[in-house]
C-alpha positions as CSV (number, residue, x, y, z in Angstrom):
1,M,0.0,0.0,0.0
2,L,1.1,3.5,-0.8
3,A,-0.4,6.7,0.6
4,L,-1.1,9.2,-2.1
5,P,0.8,12.5,-1.5
6,P,-1.2,15.6,-0.7
7,K,-1.5,18.3,-3.4
8,S,-1.2,15.7,-6.3
9,P,-4.3,16.3,-8.3
10,E,-3.1,14.2,-11.2
11,L,-3.5,11.2,-8.9
12,Y,-7.1,11.8,-8.1
13,A,-9.6,10.6,-10.8
14,A,-12.1,13.3,-9.9
15,E,-9.5,15.9,-10.9
16,N,-9.2,14.3,-14.3
17,V,-13.0,14.5,-14.8
18,W,-12.8,18.3,-14.1
19,Q,-9.9,18.7,-16.5
20,Y,-11.8,16.8,-19.2
21,L,-14.8,19.1,-18.7
22,R,-12.6,22.2,-18.9
23,D,-10.8,21.0,-22.0
24,N,-13.9,20.0,-23.8
25,W,-16.7,22.3,-22.8
26,L,-15.5,25.1,-20.6
27,S,-12.3,26.5,-22.0
28,N,-11.8,29.4,-24.4
29,R,-15.2,30.8,-23.6
30,V,-16.4,34.2,-22.4
31,F,-19.2,33.9,-19.9
32,A,-21.7,36.6,-19.5
33,S,-22.6,35.8,-15.9
34,G,-22.1,33.3,-13.1
35,R,-25.4,31.7,-14.1
36,H,-23.9,31.2,-17.6
37,I,-20.9,29.4,-16.1
38,I,-23.2,27.1,-14.1
39,D,-25.3,26.4,-17.2
40,R,-22.2,25.5,-19.3
41,C,-21.0,23.2,-16.4
42,C,-24.3,21.5,-16.3
43,D,-24.4,21.1,-20.1
44,G,-20.9,19.6,-20.1
45,W,-21.7,17.3,-17.2
46,S,-24.8,16.1,-19.0
47,K,-22.8,15.4,-22.1
48,L,-20.2,13.5,-20.1
49,M,-22.8,11.4,-18.4
50,D,-23.8,10.2,-21.9
51,Q,-20.2,8.8,-22.3
52,P,-19.7,6.2,-19.6
53,W,-16.7,4.7,-21.3
54,T,-15.0,8.1,-21.3
55,I,-15.6,8.5,-17.6
56,M,-14.2,5.0,-16.9
57,S,-11.1,5.8,-19.0
58,L,-10.5,9.0,-17.1
59,G,-10.1,7.1,-13.9
60,L,-7.8,4.3,-15.2
61,R,-4.2,4.2,-14.1
62,D,-1.7,1.6,-15.4
63,W,0.1,1.6,-12.0
64,E,-3.1,1.2,-9.9
65,V,-4.3,-2.2,-8.9
66,V,-7.2,-2.5,-6.5
67,S,-6.6,-5.7,-4.6
68,G,-9.0,-5.2,-1.7
69,M,-11.1,-2.8,0.2
70,T,-9.5,-0.4,2.7
71,D,-10.9,2.1,5.2
72,A,-7.8,4.3,4.9
73,P,-8.4,7.4,2.9
74,N,-6.1,8.2,0.0
75,V,-4.5,4.8,-0.1
76,V,-4.1,2.6,-3.2
77,A,-2.6,-0.7,-3.8
78,V,0.3,-0.6,-6.3
79,G,1.0,-3.6,-8.5
80,Y,4.5,-4.2,-9.9
């Protein structure tokens, strides 16, 4: 078991989802208001929900092997 280091967003699958949303539906835009930002986020999220294989691929790591359940936060099993 290896504890994931703090402040390492590239190791957390949720950060990859947000990056994908930014890259595909939120970047290079001018937003008229905060409501417009929220609407675009919701649109992007809805589009992403229609792509379950994309979501699965965003969380995959070649180095991560889940070998059992653990109660410890931020801990993954590493296969060699």
